[in-house]
C-alpha positions as CSV (number, residue, x, y, z in Angstrom):
1,M,-27.0,19.5,-27.5
2,S,-24.1,19.8,-30.1
3,R,-21.7,16.8,-30.6
4,S,-18.7,18.6,-29.3
5,L,-20.4,19.7,-26.3
6,L,-21.3,16.1,-25.3
7,L,-17.8,14.9,-26.0
8,A,-16.5,17.8,-23.9
9,A,-18.5,17.0,-21.1
10,G,-17.7,13.0,-21.3
11,A,-13.9,14.1,-21.4
12,A,-14.4,16.3,-18.3
13,S,-16.2,13.3,-16.4
14,L,-13.6,10.7,-17.1
15,A,-10.7,13.3,-16.3
16,L,-12.5,14.1,-13.0
17,L,-12.7,10.2,-12.4
18,G,-9.3,9.6,-12.8
19,V,-7.9,12.5,-10.9
20,A,-9.9,11.5,-7.6
21,P,-7.6,9.8,-5.1
22,Q,-9.0,6.4,-3.6
23,A,-9.4,6.2,0.0
24,A,-7.4,3.3,1.8
25,V,-10.0,0.6,2.9
26,A,-8.3,-1.5,6.0
27,Q,-9.4,-4.9,7.0
28,P,-10.2,-5.8,10.3
29,V,-7.5,-6.5,12.6
30,T,-6.9,-10.3,13.3
31,V,-5.3,-11.1,16.2
32,R,-3.2,-14.4,16.5
33,S,-0.9,-15.6,18.8
34,A,3.2,-15.0,18.5
35,A,3.2,-19.0,18.5
36,D,1.5,-18.9,14.8
37,A,4.0,-17.2,13.2
38,Q,1.4,-16.6,10.5
39,P,1.0,-13.2,8.8
40,V,-1.5,-10.7,9.5
41,C,-2.5,-8.7,6.6
42,A,-4.5,-5.7,5.6
43,G,-5.0,-4.2,2.1
44,G,-6.3,-0.9,0.6
45,L,-6.0,1.5,-2.3
46,Q,-3.1,4.2,-2.4
47,A,-2.0,6.2,-5.2
48,G,-4.7,4.1,-7.2
49,L,-2.8,1.1,-6.8
50,A,-3.9,-2.1,-4.4
51,T,-1.4,-2.1,-1.5
52,T,-1.0,-4.9,1.3
53,V,1.1,-4.6,4.5
54,C,1.8,-7.8,6.8
55,A,3.4,-8.5,10.0
56,T,4.5,-11.9,11.1
57,V,5.9,-12.4,14.9
58,S,7.9,-14.8,16.0
59,G,9.1,-14.5,19.6
60,D,10.1,-10.9,20.1
61,T,10.9,-10.2,16.5
62,V,8.5,-8.6,14.2
63,S,8.8,-9.0,10.3
64,V,7.0,-6.0,8.1
65,T,6.3,-6.8,4.3
66,G,4.8,-4.6,1.8
67,Q,3.3,-5.3,-1.8
68,I,2.1,-2.8,-4.6
69,A,0.0,-4.0,-7.2
70,L,-2.4,-2.7,-10.1
71,A,-5.7,-2.1,-8.8
72,G,-7.3,-3.3,-12.4
73,P,-5.8,-4.2,-15.5
74,P,-3.6,-1.9,-17.2
75,S,-5.2,0.5,-20.1
76,D,-2.9,-1.0,-22.4
77,P,-1.1,-4.2,-21.8
78,T,0.1,-4.7,-24.9
79,G,1.9,-1.4,-25.5
80,T,0.4,-1.2,-29.1
81,G,-1.4,2.0,-28.2
82,T,-0.4,5.8,-28.7
83,G,1.0,5.6,-24.9
84,G,3.6,2.6,-26.0
85,G,2.7,0.8,-22.9
86,P,2.4,1.4,-19.3
87,Q,4.9,4.3,-18.3
88,P,6.7,3.9,-15.1
89,R,5.8,6.1,-12.0
90,L,8.2,6.6,-8.8
91,L,6.4,6.0,-5.7
92,D,7.5,7.5,-2.4
93,V,7.0,4.2,-0.1
94,Q,7.2,4.0,3.8
95,L,6.9,0.7,5.7
96,A,6.8,1.2,9.5
97,A,6.7,-0.6,12.8
98,D,5.5,1.5,15.9
99,A,4.8,0.2,19.5
100,V,1.2,1.0,20.2
101,G,1.3,3.9,22.8
102,G,5.1,4.2,22.6
103,A,8.1,5.0,20.2
104,N,8.9,3.8,16.5
105,L,10.4,0.9,16.3
106,A,11.7,0.7,13.0
107,T,11.0,3.0,9.5
108,A,12.4,2.3,6.0
109,A,11.5,5.0,3.4
110,Q,12.3,4.5,-0.3
111,S,11.3,5.5,-4.1
112,V,10.2,2.8,-6.0
113,P,9.7,2.5,-9.6
114,F,6.3,0.8,-10.8
115,T,5.2,-0.1,-14.2
116,A,2.8,-2.6,-14.0
117,S,4.2,-5.9,-12.1
118,T,3.5,-6.3,-8.4
119,V,6.5,-5.0,-6.3
120,A,7.2,-6.9,-3.3
121,L,8.9,-4.6,-0.6
122,T,12.1,-5.7,1.2
123,P,11.2,-6.8,4.7
124,L,11.4,-4.7,7.7
125,D,12.7,-6.7,10.8
126,T,12.7,-5.4,14.0
127,S,12.4,-6.4,17.9
128,A,9.5,-5.7,20.0
129,P,8.9,-5.7,24.1
130,C,7.1,-9.1,24.9
131,G,3.5,-8.2,25.7
132,S,3.1,-5.2,23.5
133,T,1.4,-4.4,20.4
134,V,3.0,-3.5,17.2
135,H,1.4,-1.2,14.9
136,A,2.6,-2.0,11.4
137,S,1.7,0.3,8.1
138,L,2.5,1.0,4.6
139,A,2.2,4.4,3.0
140,V,2.5,5.0,-0.7
141,S,2.2,8.4,-2.4
142,A,2.9,9.6,-6.2
143,Y,2.3,13.0,-7.2
144,P,-0.8,14.1,-6.8
145,W,-2.0,11.3,-4.4
146,A,-1.2,11.8,-0.9
147,P,-0.5,8.9,1.2
148,A,-3.4,7.0,3.1
149,P,-1.7,4.2,4.8
150,V,-3.0,0.8,5.5
151,A,-2.1,-0.8,8.7
152,V,-2.3,-3.6,10.8
153,N,-1.8,-4.3,14.9
154,V,-0.3,-7.4,16.1
155,P,0.4,-8.7,19.8
156,V,3.9,-9.8,20.7
157,A,3.1,-12.5,23.4
158,C,6.7,-14.1,23.4
């Protein structure tokens, strides 16, 4: 094979690897009592980024938090390459809390600029009926990646 053909094949392979979206890999749901007031978290990959959603129950109040971070080191952390460092991306983010088998309790949708630093999202606080289970989720999308939400279920024991 000629050298140019090998280079073209390698470039095409790398391009395909970079375009393929990563599926979210949820952690097993951990069940804790409301008295613990400890966060229950799940994480996964969305839009090529590491995402984490956590839910904390205190009485009948549920606080849902989210975090977005790089899934690995930046390709040019110094900014000395031809790209001039990491370019900001605008992410469409949605934090949600739903009663399992019931209605939506709260949703917060926002556009978040992301460069290379970890982003902690503004917490979403809501009340839930005692004895219910709350499904907390974080969905992140950025063209061309569709959201693949990470989620966790927490009981509200009161």
